[in-house]
C-alpha positions as CSV (number, residue, x, y, z in Angstrom):
1,M,35.9,-2.9,156.1
2,A,36.9,0.3,157.9
3,E,40.0,0.7,160.0
4,P,38.8,1.2,163.8
5,S,39.2,4.6,165.0
6,V,41.9,5.7,167.2
7,S,39.4,6.0,170.2
8,D,38.4,2.3,169.3
9,A,42.1,1.2,169.2
10,V,42.7,2.9,172.7
11,K,39.6,1.3,174.2
12,V,40.9,-2.1,173.0
13,K,44.3,-1.3,174.5
14,V,42.6,0.1,177.9
15,Q,40.8,-3.3,178.0
16,N,43.8,-5.1,177.3
17,L,45.6,-3.5,180.0
18,K,42.8,-4.0,182.5
19,A,42.5,-7.6,181.6
20,E,46.5,-7.8,182.3
21,G,46.1,-6.1,185.6
22,D,43.4,-8.3,186.7
23,G,45.2,-11.3,185.9
24,L,48.2,-10.1,187.7
25,F,45.9,-9.1,190.9
26,A,44.4,-12.4,190.9
27,Q,48.1,-13.9,191.2
28,K,48.7,-11.5,194.2
29,K,51.2,-9.5,191.6
30,Y,49.8,-6.3,193.2
31,K,52.7,-4.1,192.1
32,K,52.7,-5.4,188.4
33,A,48.8,-5.2,188.5
34,Y,49.2,-1.5,189.7
35,V,51.8,-0.5,186.8
36,K,49.1,-2.0,184.3
37,Y,46.1,-0.2,185.7
38,T,48.4,3.0,185.8
39,Q,49.0,2.4,182.0
40,A,45.6,2.2,181.2
41,I,44.5,5.1,183.2
42,E,47.3,7.2,181.1
43,L,45.0,6.2,178.2
44,D,41.6,6.8,179.7
45,N,41.4,8.9,182.8
46,S,37.7,8.7,183.0
47,N,37.1,5.2,183.8
48,A,36.1,4.8,187.3
49,I,36.7,0.9,187.3
50,L,40.3,1.6,186.5
51,Y,40.8,3.7,189.5
52,A,38.8,1.4,191.8
53,N,41.1,-1.5,190.5
54,R,44.3,0.4,191.2
55,A,43.0,1.3,194.7
56,A,42.4,-2.4,195.3
57,S,45.9,-3.0,194.2
58,A,47.4,-0.3,196.6
59,L,45.3,-1.5,199.4
60,S,46.8,-5.1,199.0
61,M,50.3,-3.4,199.0
62,K,49.3,-1.3,202.2
63,E,49.6,1.9,200.3
64,Y,46.5,3.7,202.0
65,L,46.9,7.1,200.9
66,D,47.4,6.0,197.4
67,A,44.4,3.7,197.7
68,A,42.1,6.4,199.1
69,S,43.2,8.7,196.4
70,D,42.5,6.4,193.6
71,A,39.1,5.4,195.3
72,K,38.3,9.2,195.7
73,E,38.9,9.8,191.9
74,A,36.8,6.7,191.1
75,V,33.6,8.0,193.3
76,T,34.2,11.5,191.7
77,I,33.9,9.9,188.2
78,D,30.9,7.6,189.1
79,P,29.4,8.2,192.5
80,T,27.1,5.3,192.3
81,Y,30.1,2.6,192.0
82,A,29.6,0.8,195.3
83,K,33.0,-0.9,195.1
84,A,35.0,2.3,194.7
85,W,33.2,3.5,197.9
86,A,34.0,0.5,199.9
87,R,37.7,0.8,199.0
88,L,37.5,4.5,199.9
89,G,36.2,3.6,203.5
90,K,38.5,0.8,203.6
91,A,41.6,3.0,202.6
92,T,40.6,5.7,204.9
93,H,40.1,3.5,207.9
94,A,43.2,1.6,207.4
95,S,45.3,5.1,206.9
96,R,44.0,6.2,210.4
97,R,45.0,2.7,212.0
98,V,48.4,3.2,210.7
99,R,49.3,6.6,211.9
């Protein structure tokens, strides 16, 4: 059996980091989830879901500008990703209320 390629190994690591982030987010450990999503993005910066999930973490921490930036990146990567658009709208709206 052939060894997994580096890209396969990276994909597995990204999936594991995302799963860890998802678990932390579900436990309302938003900062720790944010860190896991950041680590995953460092390995795969073309994954809209990672940016959208990090945006959700930022929203939960009331870091609206960070959330908007991540959601914008997610919709740039995948313009059809509805959750990312929703998070962009929520972050933009919330950041205007805070001013």
